[in-house]
C-alpha positions in Angstrom: 0.0 -0.1 0.1 1.4 3.3 -1.2 1.7 6.2 1.2 -0.7 8.5 -0.5 -1.0 12.0 0.2 -3.7 14.4 -0.7 -2.9 17.6 -2.0 -6.5 19.2 -2.1 -4.8 22.9 -2.0 -2.0 21.8 -4.4 -3.6 21.3 -7.8 -1.3 23.9 -9.3 1.7 21.7 -9.0 0.7 19.2 -11.8 -2.2 21.4 -13.9 -3.4 25.0 -14.1 -6.7 24.0 -14.9 -8.3 24.4 -11.4 -6.9 27.8 -10.8 -8.5 31.1 -11.7 -5.4 32.8 -12.7 -5.0 36.8 -12.6 -2.0 36.6 -15.0 0.0 33.9 -16.7 2.5 32.1 -15.0 6.0 32.9 -16.6 7.3 30.5 -19.3 10.7 30.1 -18.1 13.5 31.4 -15.8 13.9 32.5 -12.1 10.5 34.6 -11.1 8.3 35.1 -8.0 4.9 34.4 -9.2 1.7 35.3 -7.4 -1.8 33.7 -8.1 -5.1 33.1 -6.9 -7.6 29.8 -6.6 -11.0 29.8 -7.8 -12.2 30.5 -4.1 -10.2 33.5 -4.0 -7.3 32.1 -1.6 -3.4 33.4 -2.5 -0.5 31.1 -3.7 3.1 32.2 -4.4 6.0 30.6 -6.1 9.5 31.7 -5.9 11.6 29.7 -8.2 12.2 28.4 -11.4 9.8 28.0 -14.5 10.0 26.1 -17.6 7.0 25.9 -20.4 5.0 27.9 -17.4 5.6 25.1 -15.1 7.2 24.8 -11.9 10.8 23.3 -13.0 14.0 23.5 -11.2 14.4 24.6 -7.3 11.7 26.4 -6.0 9.4 27.3 -3.1 5.3 27.2 -3.1 3.3 28.9 -0.4 -0.3 29.0 0.3 -2.5 29.1 3.3 -1.4 26.0 5.5 1.0 24.7 3.2 4.8 25.2 2.1 6.9 23.3 -0.3 10.3 23.4 -0.9 12.4 21.3 -3.3 13.1 20.4 -6.9 10.3 20.1 -9.3 10.0 18.5 -12.3 7.3 19.4 -15.2 5.2 20.8 -12.6 5.5 18.3 -9.8 7.6 17.9 -6.9 10.3 15.6 -7.1 12.5 15.9 -4.1 12.1 18.2 -1.1 10.2 19.1 1.7 6.4 19.5 2.0 4.9 21.0 5.2 1.2 20.9 5.9 -0.1 22.9 8.9 -3.5 23.7 11.1 -4.6 24.3 14.3 -3.8 20.6 15.6 -0.3 20.8 14.6 1.6 20.2 11.4 2.8 17.3 9.1 6.2 17.5 7.3 7.4 15.2 4.5 11.0 14.9 3.4 12.4 13.0 0.5 11.4 11.9 -2.9 7.9 12.1 -4.3 5.8 10.7 -7.5 2.5 12.4 -8.5 0.0 9.8 -9.4 -0.7 9.7 -13.1 -4.1 11.5 -14.0 -4.6 12.3 -10.5 -3.0 16.0 -9.9 -4.2 16.1 -6.2 -2.5 12.8 -5.3 1.0 12.0 -4.5 3.3 9.3 -2.9 6.3 9.9 -0.5 8.8 7.2 -2.3 11.5 7.5 0.3 11.8 9.8 3.3 10.2 10.7 6.4 6.8 11.8 7.5 7.0 13.9 10.7 3.9 14.6 12.5 3.8 17.2 15.5 0.6 17.7 17.3 -0.4 20.6 19.1 0.4 19.0 22.6 3.9 18.6 21.4 3.7 15.0 20.5 6.3 14.2 17.5 5.8 11.0 15.3 8.7 10.2 12.9 8.1 7.5 10.1 10.5 6.3 7.8 9.5 5.3 3.8 11.4 3.1 1.7 9.8 2.4 -1.9 6.6 3.9 -0.8 6.2 1.7 2.5 6.2 2.7 5.9 8.7 0.8 7.7 9.2 2.3 11.0 7.6 4.8 13.3 9.0 6.4 16.6 7.3 8.7 18.8 8.5 11.0 21.7 5.5 9.9 23.8 5.8 6.1 23.7 8.6 3.6 24.8 10.6 1.9 22.0 13.1 -0.9 22.3 16.9 0.2 22.6 19.4 -2.2 24.0 21.5 0.4 25.0 18.9 1.8 27.4 18.9 -1.7 29.3 21.6 -2.7 32.0 21.8 -5.8 33.8 21.2 -9.4 33.3 19.9 -10.9 30.0 16.7 -11.7 31.5 14.9 -11.3 34.9 12.1 -13.3 36.6 9.4 -11.0 38.1 7.3 -12.5 41.0 4.1 -10.9 40.5 1.8 -9.9 43.4 -1.7 -11.1 43.2 -4.4 -9.4 45.1 -8.4 -9.2 44.7 -8.0 -10.6 41.2 -5.4 -8.1 40.1 -1.6 -8.2 39.3 1.1 -5.8 40.6 4.5 -5.7 39.6 7.4 -4.3 41.8 9.2 -1.3 40.2 11.5 1.0 41.7 15.0 3.0 42.3 17.9 1.3 43.6 16.8 -1.2 46.4 13.3 0.6 47.2 10.3 -0.6 45.1 6.7 0.2 44.7 4.0 -2.3 43.4 2.3 -0.8 40.1 -1.2 -2.3 39.1 -0.9 -4.3 35.8 -3.4 -3.0 33.4 -3.3 -4.1 29.9 -5.5 -1.5 28.5 -3.3 1.5 30.2 -1.4 3.2 28.0 2.0 2.8 29.8 3.5 3.3 32.8 0.8 6.0 34.4 1.7 7.3 38.0 -0.6 9.0 40.4 0.6 12.0 42.9 1.5 9.6 45.7 3.8 7.1 43.5 5.2 10.1 41.8 6.3 11.8 44.8 7.9 8.3 45.7 9.9 8.2 42.6 11.1 11.8 43.1 12.3 10.8 46.6 13.6 7.7 45.7 15.8 9.4 42.9 17.0 12.0 45.1 17.8 9.5 47.8 19.8 7.5 45.3 22.8 9.9 44.9 23.5 9.0 41.4 23.5 11.4 38.9 22.1 9.1 36.1 19.1 8.4 38.2 16.6 11.0 37.8 13.0 12.1 36.4 12.3 15.0 34.1 9.6 16.4 32.6 9.3 16.4 28.7 6.5 19.3 28.8 4.3 17.1 26.6 0.9 16.4 27.5 -1.0 13.1 26.4 -4.4 11.5 26.8 -3.8 8.1 29.0 -6.5 5.4 28.9 -7.5 2.5 31.1 -9.1 -0.8 30.1 -12.4 0.4 31.1 -12.0 3.0 28.5 -11.8 6.0 30.7 -9.2 8.7 29.8 -7.5 11.6 31.3 -5.0 14.0 30.5 -1.6 13.7 31.9 2.1 15.0 31.4 4.8 13.0 29.9 8.2 12.5 31.9 11.3 10.4 31.7 12.6 8.0 34.4 16.2 7.2 34.3 17.4 4.4 36.4 14.1 2.5 37.0 14.9 -1.3 38.4 12.7 -3.9 37.7 14.0 -7.5 38.9 17.8 -7.6 37.9 17.7 -5.0 34.7 17.8 -1.2 35.3 16.1 0.7 32.6 17.1 4.3 31.3 15.0 6.6 29.3 11.8 5.1 30.3 8.6 7.4 29.3 5.8 7.6 31.8 2.5 9.4 32.2 2.3 11.4 35.4 -1.7 11.9 36.0 -2.5 13.2 39.6 -6.2 12.5 38.7 -6.0 9.0 38.9 -6.4 6.7 42.1 -4.1 3.9 41.2 -0.9 4.2 39.3 -1.1 1.6 36.3 1.2 -0.6 34.1 0.2 -0.8 30.7 1.7 -2.4 27.7 3.7 0.0 26.2 6.0 -0.2 29.0 7.1 -3.7 28.0 8.1 -2.1 24.6 11.3 -1.3 26.1 12.3 -5.0 26.5 13.2 -7.3 23.5 10.6 -9.7 24.9 8.1 -10.6 27.7 6.8 -13.7 29.0 3.8 -14.2 31.7 3.5 -17.4 33.5 0.0 -17.4 35.0 0.5 -20.7 37.0 3.3 -19.4 38.9 2.4 -15.6 38.8 5.8 -14.8 37.3 6.7 -12.4 34.5 10.1 -12.7 32.4 11.5 -9.8 30.8 14.4 -10.3 28.4 17.1 -7.6 27.9 
């Protein structure tokens, strides 16, 4: 499946038939050109023309859209495309291919799609041969072996109480029990446990053990579908079993009663196994 971009406001790139122009685009050479769409909105292009089309280096701008790169016969070939609105913006960087006979549609062939929300969440997706191969987000945990220290695997004795499982996590030799909730966003911490984590980091005396805010807000959900808005923090030096975890993303949400340990927490590890019969979880580095 190709990564198809819908350029609703960019029909100028491949055809002039959808634009009510106040003047004719230059035939060739380097020019600054201003035109208007049928709805009256303005676009500008500062760059090279050939046969009245964008051809060569140039910068195209209209409301909510900016394109800078190399154009071939009116179509963007390589460069950067940014679409912005009140919710954030999407940035496409790389090589493009316009769909034949469909001037409103194009494919990002090789490059990156970078989405930034108004809350500060940044997601970067890599594309090769029109296929999305990987995405990383600054509000989610991702596996990185360099963030894990200790044994190759560790066995965690889970605490079972009132039909619920709890996992001990902590800093240094001190730990707190966090309720395992498969529907939770990741590690979501309430006010009490947040204060405890801060105290444990201060008492540890190691500069590599700390908590810090990212300034990003994020919606968190539990298994019952309830959602609240929390703040994204990073915990460095969290210990679980015989493994220490760095750069762990978690949500601080003072509105929740119980801290929760959701599935994204385990994305920091290469593999996880749960043994229900023995109430144990095995984490692999």
